[in-house]
N, C-alpha and C positions, 0 to 999 in steps of 0.2 A: 649712053646712060651709065651713071656711076653705080657699081654693084657693091653691096655690103655683105660681109661674111654672114653665113647662116646663123652663127652663134649670136652675133649682134642683133640680127632681126628677131631671133627667138627671144632674147632678153627684152627687147623693146616691146614685143607683143605681150610678154608676160606682165609688163607694167601696166598695160591698158586696163585690165579689170581692177587692179589695185587703185589706180588713179580715179577710175569711175566710182569705186566704192567710197574713196575719201571725199569726193565731191558731193556724194549723196549723204554722207555721214552727218548726223545720226539718222538712222532709219527706224530706230526704236528707242525705248527709254535708256538713259544712262544712269548708272548707280555711282554716287559719290560715297565712298567709304570713309568714315571719320573715326580716328582712333580714340576720341574722347566723347564724354557724355553730352546729351542734349543740353543746350544752354551755355556751353563753353564757347570761347571765342572761335575755336576752329569749327564748331558746329554752326555758329552764326554766319561765318564767312561762307561756308559751304552752302547754306540755305540761301543767302543773298545772291551768290553767283549762280546757284542752281535755278533759282526763280527767273533770273535774267536770261539764262541760256534756254530754258524751257519756252520763254516768250519768243526768243529769237528763232528757235528751230521747230517749234510746235511739237516737240517731243518732251515727255516727262523726264524730270531729273529726280531720282529717288535718293534720299539721304539715309544711309545705313550706319548707325552709330555702333561701333564695335569697341567699346571702352574696356580699359583694363590692361594690366601687364605692361605698362609704359609704352603702349602702342604696338606691342608684339602681335596681338590678335588681329588687328586691322591690317597691319603691314603684311603679315603672313598670308592673309586671305587674298589680298590684292596680288601679291607675288605669284600666287597659284592660280589666279583667275585667267580666263581666256585672254590672249593678247589681241583683242579686237577693238579696244578703245571704249568699250561699254562699261568697264569697271575702272574707276579712277580713285586714287588715294588723295584726299585733301588733308594735308598733314602739316607738321611743323618741324623745327630743328630737333625736337625730341627724338623722332624716329630716324631722321636722316643726317644727324650730325653728332648728337650727344650719346645716344644709346650704345654705340659701338665702343665708347670709352668708359661707360658706366657698368657694362655687363661683359663677363668673360666670353659668353657665347650667345649669339642671337639666332633665332629661328628663321632669319631672313638676312640677306645681304643688301645693305642700303644702296649699293652701287650696282652690283651685277644683276640683281633681281628686278630692277626698275628702269623705265625709260623716263628721264626728266621731261616734263611737259611745260610748266610755267611757274615762275615765282608769282606770288599773289599779293603779298603785303608784308610789312614789318612794323614793329612798335615796341613800346616799353612796358614795364610792369609797375605795380603800385604796392608799397609796403603798408599793410593794414593790421590793426589790433582791435580787440573788443573795446568799446568805450569805457568799460569798467576797469580795463588794465591801467595800472598806475602811470605808465610812461606816456607823456604827452607829445614827445618828439623823438627823433632818432637818437640824439645824445642821451636822453634819459633812459631809453631802452638799452643802449650799450652799457650805461653805468650799472643798471640792474643786472644785466647779464655778466658783467665783470665781477660784481659782488658775490654772485652765486652761480659759478660755472656749472652748466649742465642742468640747472633747475628749470629754465624756461624752454619751451618747445616752439618749433615752427613746422607748419604743415606744407605739403606740396602734392599736387596731382599731375604734374608734368615735369619733365627734365628741366625745362626753362625755369620753372618755379623753384625746383630743388636747387639748381645751380646758383640761382640768385641768392638763396639763403646760405649756401655753402661759401659763396664768394664774400658775403657779408661777414661771416665768421672769420674767414681768412684775413680780410682787410681791416676789420675792427678788433681783431685779436680777442674774440669771445668764443665761448663754447655753448652751443644750443643742442637740444634733443630733436632729431629729425623724425617726423611722423609722416609716413607715406600714405597717399590716397589714390584711388583709381582715377579721380578727376579733381580739378581745382574747385568745382562747385561743391563737391562733397567735403572738401577741406574747409571751405567757407562756412558751410553748415555747422561744422564743429567749432569753428572760430566764433560764430554767432552764439553758440552755447557755452563758450569759454572752456571747451575741451582741449584746445590748444591755445597758445599765447599770441602767435604771430604768423603771418605768411606774406610772401611777396608773390602776387598773382597777376595775371594779365588784367589790363585796365577794364576790358569788357566785362570781366567777372566781378572785379572788386569795386570799381567806381560806383555802380548803381547802389551798392550797399552803403557806401560812404555818403552819397547824396541823400539816401533815405535816413541817415543818422544812425544806422545799425552797426557801422564800423567806423573807426577813426583812421584816417590816412596819416602816415608819418613821413612818407617820402615817395618819390618816383625813381625808377631805376635808370631812366634814360639820362643822356648828357644835358638835356634841356628840359625845362618844366613843360608839362602837358598843357596844351591849350584848353583842355576840358577841365583841368584843375589847376589854374594858374597860381593859386594861393598855396599849393602844396610844393615844398622845396624838393630839389633832387636830393637823393641820398648823399651824393657827393658834397653838395653845398651845406647839407645838414650835419656834416661832421666826418664822413668817410670819403676823404678827398680822392678823386680819381675813380670812384665806383661807377660802373656802368654795366648793365646786363639787359639785353633785349631779346626779342623772339621774331621769327618769321614764319610765313605760311607759304606752301607750295603744293603743286599738283604733280602726281606721278602716275604713270600707267605701267602695266606689267612689261617686263623686258620682252623684246622681240615684237612689240606692237609696231605695225608698219609705219615708217617715217611719215608717209603722207597723212595717216590718221592722227599721228602725234601733232603734226603741223596744224591740222584742222582743229584739234582740241585746244592747241595753244591759241589759235585765232579766236575761238569762242570764249575762252577764259580771260584772255587779255582784254577783249572788247567788253566783256561783262564787268571786269574789275574797274574799267575806266568809265562805266556808264553812270549816269546821274542816279539811277535807281539804286545801284550798289553803294554809291557814295552816301546816299541818304539813309539806306537801310543798315549799313555796317561801318564803312570806313570813318565817316564823320562822327557818329555817336560813340565809337570806341577809341577814337584818336589814332587809328591805324593808318599808316602811310601806304598809298598805292605803290607797289613795287613789282614791276613785271619785266619780262624780257623773253628771249628765245629759249628753246629747250637747251641749246648749247651753252647759253649764258648761265642757266640754272645749274647745269652740271659743273661748271667751273666755280660758281659761287658756293655750291654745296661742298666741293673739295676744300675750298679755303676755310669754310665754316667748321668743317670737321677737324681740321688742323688746329683752329683756334680753340674749339671746345676741348680738344685733347690737352692743350697746354693748360687750360683752366682747371680741368679735372686733376692733372698731375700736380699743379701748384697748390690745389686745395687739399692734396693728400688723400684723395678718395680712392679706395681700393675697389676694383671692379667686383661686382657681386656674382 
C-alpha cells in the first residue's frame, strides 16, 4: 500500500473541516455592506441579489448601508470584519478602481484588504438637468458653460458620477464647479431643487426622475443608446465625440476568507445575478448588463480598471485630495 508523508496527510485532514464548512455555508445571516445610501443603484442590486440568495439558502441577507466618504466607511468596515464569508462588500469601481487615484491616502487597500468574489453587472450613466434649466441638449449646455466658465455646477455622489463630469469638462473644453455629495440620490434632490445645474448619474437613480418629468435627460454616457431611453442620444453623438464613461458592480469579502467559502459565495451571487427574479427586479428596469465571472477574473478585471481610471484622472488634471 502506498504511504503518504505525514505532512501531506496532516494538510489534507486540515482541509476537511474547511470544505465541510463551505458546503454548509451559509449557516446564519449574511450581511451585505453597501457604500452608498438606500435607493442608489448599488443598494438596489444588493437587495435584489440578497433576496434571491435568501430564498436559495433559507438564511437572511441583511443590507447594511454605510454611506459617505466616497465609500471609505463601508470598505474599511468590511476590511476589518471577520474573514468568514458572512460580511460581503457590494460595491462599485468607486471604491476599488477610482479612489486610489483620487485620494492621497486610503484607510483601506483595495487589493490587499479584500478577496475578490464576483463581478455583478455594468452599465452607463445619464446626464440630467432640471427642466427649468435653459439647455435643451448637450450642445446647448456646452455653449452656456463656454460662455460663462465656472458659473455652472455639477453634482456627484460617487466617483463614477464625478469622473463622468470631469471627463465631460476635459473633452468639451469647459469649466464647471464640482459639488460633492454623500450619494447620488442626495445630489438628485438638490438638482430637483435647482441647487445645482447638472449631474451625470447612474441610470437607476436618474431615469425614474426623467420619466416622471422632474428632470430632463440630455444624453447617456455609454457608447450606445440605452434601451430604456432610446430617444436620448449618447453624449458622444450629441456633440462630445468619443465620450464614454460607465460603471460596474462587484462583491468582495475580507482578505484571508477561505477560498472554499469565496467559491461558495461566488456560486450564490452568480446564480442570483442570472436569475429571472434579479433580472426583473434590477437588471432590466435599470438597463444594467449582467456581468459575472470567477473570483480570479474579477481580480484581473479590477487591475485593468484601476489602470484605466488612473489614466483618466491624470488626463483630467485632477489632483489627489
